[in-house]
Biotite code that builds the C-alpha atoms (Angstrom):
import biotite.structure as struc

atoms = struc.array([
    struc.Atom([17.289, -26.258, -14.268], chain_id="A", res_id=1, res_name="UNK", atom_name="CA", element="C"),
    struc.Atom([20.278, -24.117, -15.401], chain_id="A", res_id=2, res_name="UNK", atom_name="CA", element="C"),
    struc.Atom([19.258, -20.552, -17.080], chain_id="A", res_id=3, res_name="UNK", atom_name="CA", element="C"),
    struc.Atom([21.517, -17.742, -18.068], chain_id="A", res_id=4, res_name="UNK", atom_name="CA", element="C"),
    struc.Atom([20.058, -14.512, -18.291], chain_id="A", res_id=5, res_name="UNK", atom_name="CA", element="C"),
    struc.Atom([21.603, -11.930, -19.925], chain_id="A", res_id=6, res_name="UNK", atom_name="CA", element="C"),
    struc.Atom([20.259, -8.025, -18.650], chain_id="A", res_id=7, res_name="UNK", atom_name="CA", element="C"),
    struc.Atom([20.958, -5.272, -21.036], chain_id="A", res_id=8, res_name="UNK", atom_name="CA", element="C"),
    struc.Atom([22.817, -2.143, -19.290], chain_id="A", res_id=9, res_name="UNK", atom_name="CA", element="C"),
    struc.Atom([19.916, 0.259, -20.126], chain_id="A", res_id=10, res_name="UNK", atom_name="CA", element="C"),
    struc.Atom([17.338, -2.446, -18.873], chain_id="A", res_id=11, res_name="UNK", atom_name="CA", element="C"),
    struc.Atom([19.022, -3.069, -15.402], chain_id="A", res_id=12, res_name="UNK", atom_name="CA", element="C"),
    struc.Atom([20.171, 0.784, -14.664], chain_id="A", res_id=13, res_name="UNK", atom_name="CA", element="C"),
    struc.Atom([18.276, 3.178, -16.727], chain_id="A", res_id=14, res_name="UNK", atom_name="CA", element="C"),
    struc.Atom([19.311, 5.859, -14.750], chain_id="A", res_id=15, res_name="UNK", atom_name="CA", element="C"),
    struc.Atom([21.698, 6.209, -11.971], chain_id="A", res_id=16, res_name="UNK", atom_name="CA", element="C"),
    struc.Atom([19.649, 4.705, -8.971], chain_id="A", res_id=17, res_name="UNK", atom_name="CA", element="C"),
    struc.Atom([19.003, 1.541, -6.829], chain_id="A", res_id=18, res_name="UNK", atom_name="CA", element="C"),
    struc.Atom([15.170, 0.438, -7.886], chain_id="A", res_id=19, res_name="UNK", atom_name="CA", element="C"),
    struc.Atom([15.422, -1.359, -11.176], chain_id="A", res_id=20, res_name="UNK", atom_name="CA", element="C"),
    struc.Atom([18.702, -3.405, -9.711], chain_id="A", res_id=21, res_name="UNK", atom_name="CA", element="C"),
    struc.Atom([17.147, -4.212, -6.906], chain_id="A", res_id=22, res_name="UNK", atom_name="CA", element="C"),
    struc.Atom([13.865, -5.575, -8.583], chain_id="A", res_id=23, res_name="UNK", atom_name="CA", element="C"),
    struc.Atom([16.169, -7.668, -10.735], chain_id="A", res_id=24, res_name="UNK", atom_name="CA", element="C"),
    struc.Atom([18.071, -9.036, -8.048], chain_id="A", res_id=25, res_name="UNK", atom_name="CA", element="C"),
    struc.Atom([14.826, -10.283, -6.284], chain_id="A", res_id=26, res_name="UNK", atom_name="CA", element="C"),
    struc.Atom([13.974, -12.057, -9.180], chain_id="A", res_id=27, res_name="UNK", atom_name="CA", element="C"),
    struc.Atom([16.968, -14.047, -9.583], chain_id="A", res_id=28, res_name="UNK", atom_name="CA", element="C"),
    struc.Atom([16.976, -15.000, -6.203], chain_id="A", res_id=29, res_name="UNK", atom_name="CA", element="C"),
    struc.Atom([13.325, -16.220, -6.300], chain_id="A", res_id=30, res_name="UNK", atom_name="CA", element="C"),
    struc.Atom([14.572, -18.428, -9.279], chain_id="A", res_id=31, res_name="UNK", atom_name="CA", element="C"),
    struc.Atom([17.426, -19.618, -7.405], chain_id="A", res_id=32, res_name="UNK", atom_name="CA", element="C"),
    struc.Atom([14.704, -20.257, -4.360], chain_id="A", res_id=33, res_name="UNK", atom_name="CA", element="C"),
    struc.Atom([13.012, -22.451, -7.087], chain_id="A", res_id=34, res_name="UNK", atom_name="CA", element="C"),
    struc.Atom([15.918, -24.428, -8.045], chain_id="A", res_id=35, res_name="UNK", atom_name="CA", element="C"),
    struc.Atom([16.914, -22.764, -10.673], chain_id="A", res_id=36, res_name="UNK", atom_name="CA", element="C"),
    struc.Atom([21.064, -22.081, -11.154], chain_id="A", res_id=37, res_name="UNK", atom_name="CA", element="C"),
    struc.Atom([21.347, -18.990, -12.384], chain_id="A", res_id=38, res_name="UNK", atom_name="CA", element="C"),
    struc.Atom([24.089, -17.127, -14.610], chain_id="A", res_id=39, res_name="UNK", atom_name="CA", element="C"),
    struc.Atom([23.823, -13.683, -15.355], chain_id="A", res_id=40, res_name="UNK", atom_name="CA", element="C"),
    struc.Atom([25.535, -11.312, -17.848], chain_id="A", res_id=41, res_name="UNK", atom_name="CA", element="C"),
    struc.Atom([25.154, -7.555, -17.548], chain_id="A", res_id=42, res_name="UNK", atom_name="CA", element="C"),
    struc.Atom([25.558, -4.904, -20.714], chain_id="A", res_id=43, res_name="UNK", atom_name="CA", element="C"),
    struc.Atom([27.168, -1.194, -20.382], chain_id="A", res_id=44, res_name="UNK", atom_name="CA", element="C"),
    struc.Atom([23.888, 0.125, -21.697], chain_id="A", res_id=45, res_name="UNK", atom_name="CA", element="C"),
    struc.Atom([23.944, 3.980, -22.249], chain_id="A", res_id=46, res_name="UNK", atom_name="CA", element="C"),
    struc.Atom([26.677, 4.995, -19.945], chain_id="A", res_id=47, res_name="UNK", atom_name="CA", element="C"),
    struc.Atom([28.967, 2.709, -21.717], chain_id="A", res_id=48, res_name="UNK", atom_name="CA", element="C"),
    struc.Atom([27.729, 4.568, -25.249], chain_id="A", res_id=49, res_name="UNK", atom_name="CA", element="C"),
    struc.Atom([28.196, 8.180, -23.349], chain_id="A", res_id=50, res_name="UNK", atom_name="CA", element="C"),
    struc.Atom([31.550, 6.960, -22.579], chain_id="A", res_id=51, res_name="UNK", atom_name="CA", element="C"),
    struc.Atom([32.689, 5.365, -26.020], chain_id="A", res_id=52, res_name="UNK", atom_name="CA", element="C"),
    struc.Atom([31.497, 8.233, -27.832], chain_id="A", res_id=53, res_name="UNK", atom_name="CA", element="C"),
    struc.Atom([33.363, 10.819, -25.513], chain_id="A", res_id=54, res_name="UNK", atom_name="CA", element="C"),
    struc.Atom([36.434, 8.625, -26.123], chain_id="A", res_id=55, res_name="UNK", atom_name="CA", element="C"),
    struc.Atom([35.847, 8.099, -29.882], chain_id="A", res_id=56, res_name="UNK", atom_name="CA", element="C"),
    struc.Atom([35.580, 11.825, -30.248], chain_id="A", res_id=57, res_name="UNK", atom_name="CA", element="C"),
    struc.Atom([38.911, 11.911, -28.508], chain_id="A", res_id=58, res_name="UNK", atom_name="CA", element="C"),
    struc.Atom([40.457, 9.851, -30.983], chain_id="A", res_id=59, res_name="UNK", atom_name="CA", element="C"),
    struc.Atom([40.283, 6.247, -29.091], chain_id="A", res_id=60, res_name="UNK", atom_name="CA", element="C"),
    struc.Atom([40.319, 3.311, -31.611], chain_id="A", res_id=61, res_name="UNK", atom_name="CA", element="C"),
    struc.Atom([37.624, 0.447, -31.215], chain_id="A", res_id=62, res_name="UNK", atom_name="CA", element="C"),
    struc.Atom([40.102, -2.159, -29.326], chain_id="A", res_id=63, res_name="UNK", atom_name="CA", element="C"),
    struc.Atom([40.287, 0.825, -26.436], chain_id="A", res_id=64, res_name="UNK", atom_name="CA", element="C"),
    struc.Atom([36.816, 1.838, -27.242], chain_id="A", res_id=65, res_name="UNK", atom_name="CA", element="C"),
    struc.Atom([35.302, -2.069, -26.448], chain_id="A", res_id=66, res_name="UNK", atom_name="CA", element="C"),
    struc.Atom([37.724, -2.219, -23.355], chain_id="A", res_id=67, res_name="UNK", atom_name="CA", element="C"),
    struc.Atom([36.282, 0.940, -21.998], chain_id="A", res_id=68, res_name="UNK", atom_name="CA", element="C"),
    struc.Atom([32.657, -0.735, -22.114], chain_id="A", res_id=69, res_name="UNK", atom_name="CA", element="C"),
    struc.Atom([34.002, -3.919, -20.620], chain_id="A", res_id=70, res_name="UNK", atom_name="CA", element="C"),
    struc.Atom([34.900, -2.120, -17.823], chain_id="A", res_id=71, res_name="UNK", atom_name="CA", element="C"),
    struc.Atom([31.263, -0.067, -17.379], chain_id="A", res_id=72, res_name="UNK", atom_name="CA", element="C"),
    struc.Atom([29.784, -3.601, -17.990], chain_id="A", res_id=73, res_name="UNK", atom_name="CA", element="C"),
    struc.Atom([31.705, -4.812, -15.040], chain_id="A", res_id=74, res_name="UNK", atom_name="CA", element="C"),
    struc.Atom([30.881, -1.603, -12.785], chain_id="A", res_id=75, res_name="UNK", atom_name="CA", element="C"),
    struc.Atom([26.882, -2.419, -13.758], chain_id="A", res_id=76, res_name="UNK", atom_name="CA", element="C"),
    struc.Atom([27.726, -6.212, -12.765], chain_id="A", res_id=77, res_name="UNK", atom_name="CA", element="C"),
    struc.Atom([28.828, -4.844, -9.254], chain_id="A", res_id=78, res_name="UNK", atom_name="CA", element="C"),
    struc.Atom([25.647, -3.089, -8.319], chain_id="A", res_id=79, res_name="UNK", atom_name="CA", element="C"),
    struc.Atom([23.912, -6.248, -9.038], chain_id="A", res_id=80, res_name="UNK", atom_name="CA", element="C"),
    struc.Atom([26.355, -8.072, -7.141], chain_id="A", res_id=81, res_name="UNK", atom_name="CA", element="C"),
    struc.Atom([25.690, -6.093, -4.421], chain_id="A", res_id=82, res_name="UNK", atom_name="CA", element="C"),
    struc.Atom([21.953, -6.277, -4.815], chain_id="A", res_id=83, res_name="UNK", atom_name="CA", element="C"),
    struc.Atom([22.317, -9.958, -4.371], chain_id="A", res_id=84, res_name="UNK", atom_name="CA", element="C"),
    struc.Atom([24.170, -10.101, -1.431], chain_id="A", res_id=85, res_name="UNK", atom_name="CA", element="C"),
    struc.Atom([25.387, -13.533, -0.345], chain_id="A", res_id=86, res_name="UNK", atom_name="CA", element="C"),
    struc.Atom([23.595, -15.272, -3.075], chain_id="A", res_id=87, res_name="UNK", atom_name="CA", element="C"),
    struc.Atom([26.074, -14.080, -5.475], chain_id="A", res_id=88, res_name="UNK", atom_name="CA", element="C"),
    struc.Atom([30.126, -14.528, -6.378], chain_id="A", res_id=89, res_name="UNK", atom_name="CA", element="C"),
    struc.Atom([31.757, -11.510, -4.709], chain_id="A", res_id=90, res_name="UNK", atom_name="CA", element="C"),
    struc.Atom([33.154, -10.080, -7.873], chain_id="A", res_id=91, res_name="UNK", atom_name="CA", element="C"),
    struc.Atom([32.269, -10.144, -11.710], chain_id="A", res_id=92, res_name="UNK", atom_name="CA", element="C"),
    struc.Atom([33.693, -13.389, -13.049], chain_id="A", res_id=93, res_name="UNK", atom_name="CA", element="C"),
    struc.Atom([36.301, -12.502, -15.956], chain_id="A", res_id=94, res_name="UNK", atom_name="CA", element="C"),
    struc.Atom([36.122, -15.648, -18.025], chain_id="A", res_id=95, res_name="UNK", atom_name="CA", element="C"),
    struc.Atom([33.808, -18.909, -18.327], chain_id="A", res_id=96, res_name="UNK", atom_name="CA", element="C"),
    struc.Atom([35.893, -21.018, -16.137], chain_id="A", res_id=97, res_name="UNK", atom_name="CA", element="C"),
    struc.Atom([35.232, -18.427, -13.055], chain_id="A", res_id=98, res_name="UNK", atom_name="CA", element="C"),
    struc.Atom([31.497, -18.374, -14.132], chain_id="A", res_id=99, res_name="UNK", atom_name="CA", element="C"),
    struc.Atom([31.113, -21.985, -14.302], chain_id="A", res_id=100, res_name="UNK", atom_name="CA", element="C"),
    struc.Atom([33.017, -22.658, -10.687], chain_id="A", res_id=101, res_name="UNK", atom_name="CA", element="C"),
    struc.Atom([30.456, -20.295, -9.221], chain_id="A", res_id=102, res_name="UNK", atom_name="CA", element="C"),
    struc.Atom([27.542, -22.042, -10.446], chain_id="A", res_id=103, res_name="UNK", atom_name="CA", element="C"),
    struc.Atom([29.211, -25.472, -9.074], chain_id="A", res_id=104, res_name="UNK", atom_name="CA", element="C"),
    struc.Atom([29.641, -23.817, -5.911], chain_id="A", res_id=105, res_name="UNK", atom_name="CA", element="C"),
    struc.Atom([25.670, -22.883, -5.816], chain_id="A", res_id=106, res_name="UNK", atom_name="CA", element="C"),
    struc.Atom([26.244, -19.159, -6.333], chain_id="A", res_id=107, res_name="UNK", atom_name="CA", element="C"),
    struc.Atom([25.043, -16.771, -9.048], chain_id="A", res_id=108, res_name="UNK", atom_name="CA", element="C"),
    struc.Atom([27.275, -15.999, -11.251], chain_id="A", res_id=109, res_name="UNK", atom_name="CA", element="C"),
    struc.Atom([27.823, -12.484, -12.650], chain_id="A", res_id=110, res_name="UNK", atom_name="CA", element="C"),
    struc.Atom([29.834, -11.430, -15.490], chain_id="A", res_id=111, res_name="UNK", atom_name="CA", element="C"),
    struc.Atom([30.284, -8.433, -17.913], chain_id="A", res_id=112, res_name="UNK", atom_name="CA", element="C"),
    struc.Atom([32.114, -7.994, -20.656], chain_id="A", res_id=113, res_name="UNK", atom_name="CA", element="C"),
    struc.Atom([35.128, -10.740, -21.721], chain_id="A", res_id=114, res_name="UNK", atom_name="CA", element="C"),
    struc.Atom([37.225, -9.558, -24.235], chain_id="A", res_id=115, res_name="UNK", atom_name="CA", element="C"),
    struc.Atom([37.175, -6.589, -26.970], chain_id="A", res_id=116, res_name="UNK", atom_name="CA", element="C"),
    struc.Atom([35.030, -7.440, -29.969], chain_id="A", res_id=117, res_name="UNK", atom_name="CA", element="C"),
    struc.Atom([32.778, -9.292, -28.369], chain_id="A", res_id=118, res_name="UNK", atom_name="CA", element="C"),
    struc.Atom([29.559, -7.886, -26.872], chain_id="A", res_id=119, res_name="UNK", atom_name="CA", element="C"),
    struc.Atom([27.738, -9.402, -23.845], chain_id="A", res_id=120, res_name="UNK", atom_name="CA", element="C"),
    struc.Atom([25.402, -10.575, -26.266], chain_id="A", res_id=121, res_name="UNK", atom_name="CA", element="C"),
    struc.Atom([27.689, -13.012, -27.276], chain_id="A", res_id=122, res_name="UNK", atom_name="CA", element="C"),
    struc.Atom([28.967, -13.230, -23.730], chain_id="A", res_id=123, res_name="UNK", atom_name="CA", element="C"),
    struc.Atom([25.373, -14.793, -22.763], chain_id="A", res_id=124, res_name="UNK", atom_name="CA", element="C"),
    struc.Atom([25.689, -17.204, -25.796], chain_id="A", res_id=125, res_name="UNK", atom_name="CA", element="C"),
    struc.Atom([29.015, -18.365, -24.804], chain_id="A", res_id=126, res_name="UNK", atom_name="CA", element="C"),
    struc.Atom([28.073, -19.000, -21.074], chain_id="A", res_id=127, res_name="UNK", atom_name="CA", element="C"),
    struc.Atom([24.904, -20.433, -22.035], chain_id="A", res_id=128, res_name="UNK", atom_name="CA", element="C"),
    struc.Atom([26.917, -23.157, -23.864], chain_id="A", res_id=129, res_name="UNK", atom_name="CA", element="C"),
    struc.Atom([29.540, -23.509, -21.679], chain_id="A", res_id=130, res_name="UNK", atom_name="CA", element="C"),
    struc.Atom([27.587, -24.517, -18.728], chain_id="A", res_id=131, res_name="UNK", atom_name="CA", element="C"),
    struc.Atom([25.472, -26.486, -20.977], chain_id="A", res_id=132, res_name="UNK", atom_name="CA", element="C"),
    struc.Atom([22.079, -24.410, -19.947], chain_id="A", res_id=133, res_name="UNK", atom_name="CA", element="C"),
    struc.Atom([18.568, -25.367, -20.458], chain_id="A", res_id=134, res_name="UNK", atom_name="CA", element="C"),
    struc.Atom([17.445, -21.729, -21.365], chain_id="A", res_id=135, res_name="UNK", atom_name="CA", element="C"),
    struc.Atom([18.868, -18.394, -22.298], chain_id="A", res_id=136, res_name="UNK", atom_name="CA", element="C"),
    struc.Atom([17.311, -15.133, -21.802], chain_id="A", res_id=137, res_name="UNK", atom_name="CA", element="C"),
    struc.Atom([17.933, -11.738, -23.177], chain_id="A", res_id=138, res_name="UNK", atom_name="CA", element="C"),
    struc.Atom([16.139, -9.141, -20.891], chain_id="A", res_id=139, res_name="UNK", atom_name="CA", element="C"),
    struc.Atom([16.232, -6.425, -23.237], chain_id="A", res_id=140, res_name="UNK", atom_name="CA", element="C"),
    struc.Atom([14.683, -2.592, -23.892], chain_id="A", res_id=141, res_name="UNK", atom_name="CA", element="C"),
    struc.Atom([12.523, -3.750, -26.958], chain_id="A", res_id=142, res_name="UNK", atom_name="CA", element="C"),
    struc.Atom([9.806, -6.425, -27.165], chain_id="A", res_id=143, res_name="UNK", atom_name="CA", element="C"),
    struc.Atom([11.732, -8.954, -29.293], chain_id="A", res_id=144, res_name="UNK", atom_name="CA", element="C"),
    struc.Atom([13.344, -9.491, -32.304], chain_id="A", res_id=145, res_name="UNK", atom_name="CA", element="C"),
    struc.Atom([12.715, -7.163, -35.104], chain_id="A", res_id=146, res_name="UNK", atom_name="CA", element="C"),
    struc.Atom([12.684, -6.926, -38.966], chain_id="A", res_id=147, res_name="UNK", atom_name="CA", element="C"),
    struc.Atom([14.311, -3.744, -38.436], chain_id="A", res_id=148, res_name="UNK", atom_name="CA", element="C"),
    struc.Atom([14.567, -1.205, -35.521], chain_id="A", res_id=149, res_name="UNK", atom_name="CA", element="C"),
    struc.Atom([11.213, -0.179, -34.525], chain_id="A", res_id=150, res_name="UNK", atom_name="CA", element="C"),
    struc.Atom([12.357, 3.021, -33.291], chain_id="A", res_id=151, res_name="UNK", atom_name="CA", element="C"),
    struc.Atom([13.433, 3.639, -36.457], chain_id="A", res_id=152, res_name="UNK", atom_name="CA", element="C"),
    struc.Atom([10.648, 2.042, -39.009], chain_id="A", res_id=153, res_name="UNK", atom_name="CA", element="C"),
    struc.Atom([7.213, 2.428, -38.841], chain_id="A", res_id=154, res_name="UNK", atom_name="CA", element="C"),
    struc.Atom([6.686, -1.055, -40.374], chain_id="A", res_id=155, res_name="UNK", atom_name="CA", element="C"),
    struc.Atom([9.537, -2.619, -38.381], chain_id="A", res_id=156, res_name="UNK", atom_name="CA", element="C"),
    struc.Atom([7.366, -6.633, -37.795], chain_id="A", res_id=157, res_name="UNK", atom_name="CA", element="C"),
    struc.Atom([8.261, -8.298, -34.532], chain_id="A", res_id=158, res_name="UNK", atom_name="CA", element="C"),
    struc.Atom([9.004, -11.967, -35.050], chain_id="A", res_id=159, res_name="UNK", atom_name="CA", element="C"),
    struc.Atom([7.068, -14.193, -32.377], chain_id="A", res_id=160, res_name="UNK", atom_name="CA", element="C"),
    struc.Atom([9.251, -17.334, -33.125], chain_id="A", res_id=161, res_name="UNK", atom_name="CA", element="C"),
    struc.Atom([12.415, -17.606, -35.012], chain_id="A", res_id=162, res_name="UNK", atom_name="CA", element="C"),
    struc.Atom([14.619, -20.785, -36.045], chain_id="A", res_id=163, res_name="UNK", atom_name="CA", element="C"),
    struc.Atom([18.196, -20.264, -34.601], chain_id="A", res_id=164, res_name="UNK", atom_name="CA", element="C"),
    struc.Atom([18.967, -20.241, -38.742], chain_id="A", res_id=165, res_name="UNK", atom_name="CA", element="C"),
    struc.Atom([16.077, -17.420, -39.020], chain_id="A", res_id=166, res_name="UNK", atom_name="CA", element="C"),
    struc.Atom([17.718, -15.365, -36.190], chain_id="A", res_id=167, res_name="UNK", atom_name="CA", element="C"),
    struc.Atom([21.083, -15.167, -37.911], chain_id="A", res_id=168, res_name="UNK", atom_name="CA", element="C"),
    struc.Atom([19.385, -14.200, -41.228], chain_id="A", res_id=169, res_name="UNK", atom_name="CA", element="C"),
    struc.Atom([17.183, -11.618, -39.160], chain_id="A", res_id=170, res_name="UNK", atom_name="CA", element="C"),
    struc.Atom([20.216, -9.590, -37.815], chain_id="A", res_id=171, res_name="UNK", atom_name="CA", element="C"),
    struc.Atom([22.589, -10.186, -40.245], chain_id="A", res_id=172, res_name="UNK", atom_name="CA", element="C"),
    struc.Atom([22.760, -6.779, -41.367], chain_id="A", res_id=173, res_name="UNK", atom_name="CA", element="C"),
    struc.Atom([23.045, -4.746, -38.148], chain_id="A", res_id=174, res_name="UNK", atom_name="CA", element="C"),
    struc.Atom([26.190, -2.410, -37.893], chain_id="A", res_id=175, res_name="UNK", atom_name="CA", element="C"),
    struc.Atom([28.544, -3.734, -35.217], chain_id="A", res_id=176, res_name="UNK", atom_name="CA", element="C"),
    struc.Atom([30.960, -1.047, -34.055], chain_id="A", res_id=177, res_name="UNK", atom_name="CA", element="C"),
    struc.Atom([31.685, -0.130, -30.447], chain_id="A", res_id=178, res_name="UNK", atom_name="CA", element="C"),
    struc.Atom([28.528, 0.631, -28.350], chain_id="A", res_id=179, res_name="UNK", atom_name="CA", element="C"),
    struc.Atom([26.174, -0.648, -31.174], chain_id="A", res_id=180, res_name="UNK", atom_name="CA", element="C"),
    struc.Atom([22.873, -1.252, -29.830], chain_id="A", res_id=181, res_name="UNK", atom_name="CA", element="C"),
    struc.Atom([20.475, -4.493, -31.019], chain_id="A", res_id=182, res_name="UNK", atom_name="CA", element="C"),
    struc.Atom([18.427, -6.998, -29.212], chain_id="A", res_id=183, res_name="UNK", atom_name="CA", element="C"),
    struc.Atom([21.136, -9.639, -29.882], chain_id="A", res_id=184, res_name="UNK", atom_name="CA", element="C"),
    struc.Atom([24.074, -9.434, -31.928], chain_id="A", res_id=185, res_name="UNK", atom_name="CA", element="C"),
    struc.Atom([25.018, -11.346, -35.088], chain_id="A", res_id=186, res_name="UNK", atom_name="CA", element="C"),
    struc.Atom([27.560, -13.320, -33.141], chain_id="A", res_id=187, res_name="UNK", atom_name="CA", element="C"),
    struc.Atom([25.725, -14.225, -30.366], chain_id="A", res_id=188, res_name="UNK", atom_name="CA", element="C"),
    struc.Atom([22.973, -15.295, -32.759], chain_id="A", res_id=189, res_name="UNK", atom_name="CA", element="C"),
    struc.Atom([25.717, -17.721, -34.279], chain_id="A", res_id=190, res_name="UNK", atom_name="CA", element="C"),
    struc.Atom([26.702, -19.298, -30.983], chain_id="A", res_id=191, res_name="UNK", atom_name="CA", element="C"),
    struc.Atom([22.739, -19.786, -30.361], chain_id="A", res_id=192, res_name="UNK", atom_name="CA", element="C"),
    struc.Atom([22.682, -21.583, -33.673], chain_id="A", res_id=193, res_name="UNK", atom_name="CA", element="C"),
    struc.Atom([25.852, -24.363, -33.204], chain_id="A", res_id=194, res_name="UNK", atom_name="CA", element="C"),
    struc.Atom([24.835, -24.685, -29.885], chain_id="A", res_id=195, res_name="UNK", atom_name="CA", element="C"),
    struc.Atom([21.298, -25.202, -30.544], chain_id="A", res_id=196, res_name="UNK", atom_name="CA", element="C"),
    struc.Atom([20.258, -23.188, -27.442], chain_id="A", res_id=197, res_name="UNK", atom_name="CA", element="C"),
    struc.Atom([16.574, -22.381, -26.600], chain_id="A", res_id=198, res_name="UNK", atom_name="CA", element="C"),
    struc.Atom([16.144, -18.646, -26.170], chain_id="A", res_id=199, res_name="UNK", atom_name="CA", element="C"),
    struc.Atom([14.038, -16.054, -25.302], chain_id="A", res_id=200, res_name="UNK", atom_name="CA", element="C"),
    struc.Atom([14.049, -12.210, -25.984], chain_id="A", res_id=201, res_name="UNK", atom_name="CA", element="C"),
    struc.Atom([11.905, -9.980, -24.361], chain_id="A", res_id=202, res_name="UNK", atom_name="CA", element="C"),
    struc.Atom([11.207, -6.918, -22.930], chain_id="A", res_id=203, res_name="UNK", atom_name="CA", element="C"),
    struc.Atom([13.245, -6.909, -19.603], chain_id="A", res_id=204, res_name="UNK", atom_name="CA", element="C"),
    struc.Atom([12.145, -3.447, -18.103], chain_id="A", res_id=205, res_name="UNK", atom_name="CA", element="C"),
    struc.Atom([9.297, -5.607, -15.795], chain_id="A", res_id=206, res_name="UNK", atom_name="CA", element="C"),
    struc.Atom([11.776, -7.879, -14.220], chain_id="A", res_id=207, res_name="UNK", atom_name="CA", element="C"),
    struc.Atom([8.729, -10.104, -13.799], chain_id="A", res_id=208, res_name="UNK", atom_name="CA", element="C"),
    struc.Atom([8.415, -10.947, -17.107], chain_id="A", res_id=209, res_name="UNK", atom_name="CA", element="C"),
    struc.Atom([11.504, -12.651, -17.245], chain_id="A", res_id=210, res_name="UNK", atom_name="CA", element="C"),
    struc.Atom([10.805, -15.092, -13.927], chain_id="A", res_id=211, res_name="UNK", atom_name="CA", element="C"),
    struc.Atom([7.256, -15.700, -16.017], chain_id="A", res_id=212, res_name="UNK", atom_name="CA", element="C"),
    struc.Atom([9.279, -16.931, -18.845], chain_id="A", res_id=213, res_name="UNK", atom_name="CA", element="C"),
    struc.Atom([11.584, -19.062, -16.815], chain_id="A", res_id=214, res_name="UNK", atom_name="CA", element="C"),
    struc.Atom([8.835, -20.770, -14.994], chain_id="A", res_id=215, res_name="UNK", atom_name="CA", element="C"),
    struc.Atom([6.233, -21.207, -17.272], chain_id="A", res_id=216, res_name="UNK", atom_name="CA", element="C"),
    struc.Atom([7.748, -20.232, -20.967], chain_id="A", res_id=217, res_name="UNK", atom_name="CA", element="C"),
    struc.Atom([5.212, -17.415, -20.940], chain_id="A", res_id=218, res_name="UNK", atom_name="CA", element="C"),
    struc.Atom([6.294, -14.415, -22.644], chain_id="A", res_id=219, res_name="UNK", atom_name="CA", element="C"),
    struc.Atom([5.302, -11.793, -25.579], chain_id="A", res_id=220, res_name="UNK", atom_name="CA", element="C"),
    struc.Atom([8.716, -11.604, -26.804], chain_id="A", res_id=221, res_name="UNK", atom_name="CA", element="C"),
    struc.Atom([10.549, -14.036, -29.634], chain_id="A", res_id=222, res_name="UNK", atom_name="CA", element="C"),
    struc.Atom([11.208, -17.595, -28.957], chain_id="A", res_id=223, res_name="UNK", atom_name="CA", element="C"),
    struc.Atom([14.446, -18.990, -30.812], chain_id="A", res_id=224, res_name="UNK", atom_name="CA", element="C"),
    struc.Atom([13.777, -22.482, -31.224], chain_id="A", res_id=225, res_name="UNK", atom_name="CA", element="C"),
    struc.Atom([16.290, -24.854, -31.911], chain_id="A", res_id=226, res_name="UNK", atom_name="CA", element="C"),
    struc.Atom([15.769, -27.584, -34.616], chain_id="A", res_id=227, res_name="UNK", atom_name="CA", element="C"),
    struc.Atom([14.466, -30.722, -33.830], chain_id="A", res_id=228, res_name="UNK", atom_name="CA", element="C"),
    struc.Atom([13.259, -29.855, -30.429], chain_id="A", res_id=229, res_name="UNK", atom_name="CA", element="C"),
    struc.Atom([10.100, -29.433, -31.034], chain_id="A", res_id=230, res_name="UNK", atom_name="CA", element="C"),
    struc.Atom([7.664, -26.109, -30.559], chain_id="A", res_id=231, res_name="UNK", atom_name="CA", element="C"),
    struc.Atom([7.152, -26.867, -27.009], chain_id="A", res_id=232, res_name="UNK", atom_name="CA", element="C"),
    struc.Atom([9.314, -26.548, -24.091], chain_id="A", res_id=233, res_name="UNK", atom_name="CA", element="C"),
    struc.Atom([9.812, -29.788, -22.218], chain_id="A", res_id=234, res_name="UNK", atom_name="CA", element="C"),
    struc.Atom([11.903, -28.486, -19.115], chain_id="A", res_id=235, res_name="UNK", atom_name="CA", element="C"),
    struc.Atom([9.830, -25.672, -18.068], chain_id="A", res_id=236, res_name="UNK", atom_name="CA", element="C"),
    struc.Atom([7.910, -25.634, -14.459], chain_id="A", res_id=237, res_name="UNK", atom_name="CA", element="C"),
    struc.Atom([4.706, -27.773, -14.601], chain_id="A", res_id=238, res_name="UNK", atom_name="CA", element="C"),
    struc.Atom([1.173, -26.572, -12.426], chain_id="A", res_id=239, res_name="UNK", atom_name="CA", element="C"),
    struc.Atom([2.084, -23.530, -10.448], chain_id="A", res_id=240, res_name="UNK", atom_name="CA", element="C"),
    struc.Atom([5.782, -23.028, -11.823], chain_id="A", res_id=241, res_name="UNK", atom_name="CA", element="C"),
    struc.Atom([7.529, -24.205, -8.351], chain_id="A", res_id=242, res_name="UNK", atom_name="CA", element="C"),
    struc.Atom([8.025, -28.055, -9.061], chain_id="A", res_id=243, res_name="UNK", atom_name="CA", element="C"),
    struc.Atom([11.017, -28.453, -11.532], chain_id="A", res_id=244, res_name="UNK", atom_name="CA", element="C"),
    struc.Atom([12.375, -31.520, -13.092], chain_id="A", res_id=245, res_name="UNK", atom_name="CA", element="C"),
    struc.Atom([14.279, -33.161, -10.744], chain_id="A", res_id=246, res_name="UNK", atom_name="CA", element="C"),
    struc.Atom([17.300, -34.122, -13.481], chain_id="A", res_id=247, res_name="UNK", atom_name="CA", element="C"),
    struc.Atom([17.829, -29.956, -13.892], chain_id="A", res_id=248, res_name="UNK", atom_name="CA", element="C"),
])
């Protein structure tokens, strides 16, 4: 089974420290032990937004701000690489060829941002499409995709299940400048739509939720189901979650 896990920077590094990074690394290592090939993409989070805000005040343009954000995502990616040790590549992959080659070698691929005007949400979706992953998981700081920002709107509704088309429609109006924060951005949603990638958006602040979602499809987030595949997953683990389809 091939899975891409996109971890928000605020989820992986909510504040300076090692605990959350180590916990996510342990989950990834366990999935590898179970037979998964895992590609990860790491966001910039609050640190990136602070740098972007400061640079914007100093007069930087949007492309310069995007590049600054990419630099921070790669720093966060290096933290995860350090926690993974020999299971991972030695430096963040800077393009999809490099990430795919790492996975073919049996390493955990770790990426940050890739190019200006493209968030790590989109990088995660593009990596999943590039490697023909079975599953894409977005580990965010919110429990799923909502009709509105749940931190701003009391009547925001969480979607338990969406088609890829509905996902695009649900987030089409979100602001998309450097440092914008959303569970999944519009470009990522469109890549998911065109690729037919089965996707889960969940609260990743407890890394064990990622493991349960990958092993059993058990989660309380939003399930994005491609057209024509049926609601029930066909490739997740059966029984106790340790026996994966041998073809994966």
